[in-house]
C-alpha positions as CSV (number, residue, x, y, z in Angstrom):
1,M,62.1,113.6,-4.8
2,A,58.8,114.9,-3.5
3,A,56.7,117.5,-5.2
4,T,57.0,119.6,-2.1
5,D,60.8,120.0,-2.5
6,P,61.3,123.8,-2.6
7,V,64.2,123.7,-5.1
8,V,63.3,123.0,-8.8
9,L,65.8,122.5,-11.5
10,A,64.6,123.7,-14.9
11,S,66.7,121.3,-16.9
12,T,66.6,117.7,-18.0
13,S,70.4,117.5,-18.1
14,P,71.5,114.4,-16.1
15,R,74.9,116.1,-15.6
16,R,73.3,119.0,-13.8
17,S,71.1,116.7,-11.7
18,E,74.2,114.7,-10.7
19,L,76.0,117.8,-9.6
20,L,73.1,118.9,-7.4
21,E,72.9,115.4,-5.9
22,L,76.6,115.4,-5.2
23,A,76.2,118.7,-3.3
24,G,73.5,117.2,-1.2
25,I,70.7,119.5,-2.5
26,R,67.1,118.2,-2.5
27,F,65.4,119.1,-5.7
28,R,63.1,118.0,-8.4
29,V,63.2,118.5,-12.2
30,A,60.8,120.6,-14.2
31,P,62.3,121.3,-17.6
32,A,61.8,124.5,-19.4
33,D,61.6,124.5,-23.2
34,I,62.5,127.9,-24.6
35,P,64.2,129.1,-27.8
36,E,67.9,129.4,-27.4
37,E,69.0,131.4,-30.4
38,P,71.1,134.5,-29.6
39,M,69.4,137.9,-30.1
40,P,71.0,140.3,-32.6
41,G,74.1,142.0,-31.1
42,E,73.8,139.9,-27.9
43,E,77.2,139.2,-26.2
44,A,78.0,135.7,-25.1
45,V,77.6,136.3,-21.4
46,E,74.4,138.3,-21.8
47,H,73.0,135.5,-23.9
48,A,73.7,132.9,-21.3
49,L,72.4,135.0,-18.5
50,R,69.2,135.8,-20.4
51,L,68.5,132.2,-21.1
52,A,69.2,131.1,-17.6
53,E,66.6,133.5,-16.2
54,E,64.1,132.7,-18.9
55,K,64.3,129.0,-18.1
56,A,63.9,129.6,-14.4
57,R,60.8,131.9,-15.0
58,A,59.3,129.5,-17.5
59,A,59.4,126.6,-15.1
60,A,58.1,128.8,-12.2
61,E,55.1,129.9,-14.3
62,R,54.2,126.3,-15.2
63,E,54.8,124.6,-11.8
64,A,52.3,125.0,-9.0
65,D,54.7,123.7,-6.4
66,G,58.2,124.9,-5.6
67,Q,59.7,128.1,-4.4
68,F,63.2,128.3,-5.8
69,F,63.8,127.7,-9.5
70,I,67.2,127.1,-11.0
71,G,67.8,127.9,-14.7
72,A,71.1,127.4,-16.4
73,D,72.7,127.7,-19.8
74,T,76.1,126.6,-20.9
75,I,77.9,127.9,-24.0
76,V,81.3,127.5,-25.6
77,V,83.0,130.7,-26.9
78,L,85.8,130.6,-29.5
79,D,87.4,133.8,-30.6
80,G,84.3,135.7,-29.4
81,R,81.8,133.4,-31.3
82,I,79.2,131.4,-29.5
83,M,79.3,127.7,-30.4
84,G,76.0,126.2,-29.7
85,K,74.9,122.6,-30.2
86,P,75.7,121.0,-33.5
87,T,73.0,120.6,-36.1
88,D,74.3,117.3,-37.4
89,Q,77.4,115.2,-37.5
90,N,79.1,117.3,-40.1
91,D,78.6,120.4,-37.9
92,A,80.0,118.5,-34.9
93,V,83.1,117.7,-37.0
94,R,83.4,121.3,-38.0
95,M,83.2,122.5,-34.4
96,L,85.7,120.0,-33.0
97,T,88.1,120.8,-35.9
98,E,87.9,124.5,-35.0
99,L,88.5,123.8,-31.3
100,S,91.5,121.5,-32.0
101,G,94.8,122.8,-30.6
102,K,93.2,126.0,-29.3
103,G,92.0,127.5,-26.1
104,H,88.3,128.5,-25.7
105,E,86.0,129.7,-23.0
106,V,83.1,127.8,-21.4
107,V,80.5,130.1,-19.9
108,T,77.7,128.7,-17.7
109,A,75.1,131.2,-16.5
110,Y,72.6,130.3,-13.8
111,A,69.7,132.0,-12.3
112,V,68.0,131.2,-9.0
113,L,64.5,132.6,-8.8
114,D,62.5,132.9,-5.6
115,K,59.0,132.6,-6.8
116,Q,57.4,134.0,-3.7
117,S,59.4,137.2,-3.6
118,N,60.2,137.4,-7.3
119,V,63.9,137.9,-6.4
120,C,66.2,136.5,-9.0
121,I,70.0,136.1,-8.5
122,K,72.0,135.6,-11.7
123,R,75.7,134.8,-12.2
124,A,77.9,133.7,-15.1
125,V,81.1,131.7,-14.5
126,R,83.9,131.4,-17.0
127,T,86.4,128.6,-17.4
128,Q,89.3,128.5,-19.9
129,V,89.8,125.2,-21.6
130,V,92.7,124.2,-24.0
131,F,92.3,121.3,-26.4
132,K,95.3,119.2,-27.7
133,Q,95.7,118.9,-31.4
134,L,93.1,116.4,-32.5
135,S,93.5,114.0,-35.4
136,E,90.7,113.5,-38.0
137,Q,90.3,110.0,-36.7
138,E,89.8,111.1,-33.1
139,I,87.2,113.6,-34.2
140,S,85.4,111.1,-36.4
141,D,85.4,108.3,-33.8
142,Y,84.0,110.7,-31.1
143,V,81.3,112.1,-33.4
144,K,80.2,108.6,-34.3
145,T,79.4,107.9,-30.6
146,G,76.6,110.5,-30.8
147,C,77.8,112.1,-27.6
148,P,78.5,115.6,-29.2
149,M,75.1,116.0,-30.7
150,D,73.4,117.7,-27.7
151,K,76.4,119.4,-26.3
152,A,77.5,123.1,-26.6
153,G,80.7,123.1,-28.7
154,A,80.1,119.4,-29.6
155,Y,81.9,117.9,-26.6
156,A,81.4,116.7,-23.0
157,I,84.4,117.0,-20.7
158,Q,83.1,114.3,-18.4
159,G,82.5,111.9,-21.3
160,G,84.3,110.8,-24.3
161,A,86.1,114.1,-24.8
162,A,88.0,114.0,-21.5
163,H,91.2,113.1,-23.2
164,F,90.9,116.1,-25.6
165,V,91.5,118.6,-22.8
166,R,95.2,119.5,-22.2
167,E,94.5,122.3,-19.7
168,I,91.7,123.8,-17.7
169,H,91.7,127.0,-15.8
170,G,88.8,127.6,-13.5
171,S,85.8,125.6,-12.3
172,Y,85.6,122.0,-13.6
173,T,81.9,121.7,-12.7
174,N,81.2,124.8,-14.7
175,V,82.4,123.0,-17.9
176,V,80.2,120.0,-17.0
177,G,77.2,122.4,-16.9
178,L,76.7,123.9,-13.4
179,P,79.3,125.8,-11.3
180,T,78.4,124.0,-8.1
181,C,80.5,126.1,-5.7
182,E,79.0,129.4,-6.9
183,L,75.5,128.0,-7.1
184,V,75.6,126.7,-3.5
185,E,76.7,130.1,-2.3
186,T,73.8,131.7,-4.2
187,L,71.3,129.2,-2.7
188,H,72.6,130.2,0.7
189,T,72.2,133.9,-0.1
190,I,68.7,133.6,-1.4
191,G,67.6,131.3,1.5
192,A,67.0,128.2,-0.5
193,W,69.5,126.1,1.4
194,P,70.1,127.4,4.9
195,K,73.6,126.8,6.2
196,E,72.3,124.9,9.2
197,E,70.9,122.2,6.9
198,Q,74.3,121.4,5.5
199,H,75.7,117.9,6.0
């Protein structure tokens, strides 16, 4: 990936990089490190949209090269509450216990910023996910793998928690961390990936 690639992903998530690669998008990674705590009274979707734009703008300010900057943020919402990344193993156990046997919502917001024009297109995509009833042993074994520790809601659908999911309604890639169908449409709209360059 050359430094002249016009699309820049403001995330170190290997899952997001893999999704962009699968879509055939040329890009490079320039992570943005910003505080992710919700603001007082901030709704879940507002929170995710704000962070997505802040990440895109933070990367654009720091990087000399690149025109289109993609920021993204994924959150898990249970009964209206934002479930962030667990603080430790006990917190991961608590989160998975709360999700056990219930439906929840995964929201991924993304922002595509055109640095040249300062146009920023933002969108939040929602997917409904239903977990089966989890045993204490299943939760304990999964937490011990370390996989939940950097994941919103303490799980990764594409990893060791795949068999926790009984139902999914909506975009699968959204749950992984980047709603690829919607993002590609936005890249076309903003001119980052012209249709004639599709393969």
